[in-house]
C-alpha positions, 0 to 999 in steps of 0.5 A, a space after each residue: 506502547 500508549 495504544 492500550 485500551 480494555 479489548 474486546 470483539 475486533 473488526 479482522 484486516 484484511 492479512 486475516 481472511 486473505 485467500 488467493 491461488 496461484 501457478 506457482 512459477 520458476 520466476 513472476 511475471 513481469 509487471 509494474 506498478 508504481 510503487 515498483 518502480 519507485 524502488 528499482 529508483 530507490 535501490 536496485 538490490 532491495 528491488 532484486 529482493 522484493 521482486 526476484 529473489 522473495 518469490 515462491 518465498 512462501 511456499 515450504 519447499 521454498 530454498 532458505 534464501 526466498 524464504 527469508 527475504 519474502 519474510 523480510 519483504 513483509 516487515 513493515 514500520 509503524 509509519 506504514 501500520 498506522 496507515 494500513 489499518 487506517 486504510 482498510 478501516 475506512 474500507 471497512 465504514 464505507 461498506 458498511 455505509 453503503 449496505 444500510 449498516 450501522 457506521 461505528 463512531 469516531 471512539 469505536 474507530 479510535 479503537 479499533 486502530 489502536 486494537 489493531 496496532 495494539 496487536 501489532 505490538 504484541 505480534 512483534 515481541 511475543 510472537 516472532 516465533 508464528 511470523 517466521 513461519 507465517 510473516 503475511 498473516 502476523 506482523 513485524 514492526 520495523 524497529 521492533 526486531 532491528 532493535 532487539 528490544 520490545 520498546 518502539 521509538 518514544 518518540 514514533 509513539 507520539 507522534 503517531 497517537 498525535 496523528 490517529 485523534 485529527 485522522 479518524 476527527 477528519 475522516 468523519 469530516 471529509 469530503 468523501 465521506 459527506 459525500 458518501 453517507 447521501 449515497 442519494 447522490 452518489 453511485 460507488 464504483 470500488 474500492 481498494 481492490 486490483 486492477 491492471 492495465 496492459 502494456 506489450 502484455 506487461 501488466 500496470 497495476 493501479 490500486 485506487 481507494 474509492 472511484 463513484 459518480 457524482 450523480 449532482 456534477 456528474 463527474 468521476 471521483 477516484 480518493 486516494 486517503 493520505 495518511 502522512 504528508 503529500 508527494 512529488 510523485 502523488 500527480 504521477 499516480 493520479 495520471 494512472 488512476 486516471 488512464 486507468 478509469 478511461 480505459 475501463 469505462 469509455 469516459 470520453 474527456 477527461 474533465 468527467 474525471 475529477 481525482 481528490 487526495 483527502 489528506 487526513 492529518 491535515 483535513 485538508 483535500 485537494 482535486 485535480 483536474 489532469 489535462 491529456 498531456 498529464 497522461 502521456 506524462 505516466 504513458 512515457 513515466 512506465 515505459 521507461 521505466 519498465 525497459 529499464 528493468 529489461 536491462 536486468 533479465 538474463 532471461 526475459 522471455 522467462 524474466 529470469 533477473 541476472 545474478 544476484 550481484 549485479 545489482 547493486 546496493 544502495 550507498 546511501 546508509 541513511 537509506 539501508 537504516 530504513 531498509 527491512 532486507 539489512 540482514 541479507 546485506 550486512 550480514 554479521 
């Protein structure tokens, strides 16, 4: 590992402070999100493990398979772990700014990212027993777990090390953070919160990185921080955000909503002005997707899934090599 730094006092991330109350049910509620849709298209077996088999796997009285699936579901990889850390620290920096508290310097921000990367590496290599029992609160890196070694691929370490400096520099110089610092001309709405809409009683989950009102332009700004590359799914994701915002705040015209992707690796930001057709397209997408999900239910009233054998496995070995559920699909 090459993320080392002096260990001082550090800010806890969300996984360290998360407390949620919920009702225990034999089956989860059927819900929809863009990530769930993408998982279903990628591999139905992974979809079953993610959204059904792992259900209740956090309970001490859960069966062995549910607990194993839940544990594997919580595994991450180096790129995803890096992105999650950066998102959490951006959220904290913006909150500090909005509360008129001191903002960490770029050097402090970088040190904080390194600290959490180091911590994830140590937890993966030295504290697997803690992750086994409390996978939501400890990190396990895919690269460590399935290689059965205490080292990360050198190419990935170089990649993240290279991204770190540029990502932080580009965040501090981004249009969005400039707007946040200029508090007189912006009104904060919300950020990093699980929100949902409903269609026929089914929740459609939306998580927006940041929403604020640009008072100069009189526009609603939806921001999505990107620590990776752009993808074809970006526009559907943005349209879903706009649909939610329009419904929640009774915004009459889409012209009043600006969607901004902040690509932190390259430093560019792209603003999108969506059309009514974009919203129609994403509505068709989730309607068709939900109908497809229902095909894999034995009892739709309970959202009880078909037997696991009815969820076909992916036949592309490259996809399987990146998957968290290798030990379930290919037991040794």
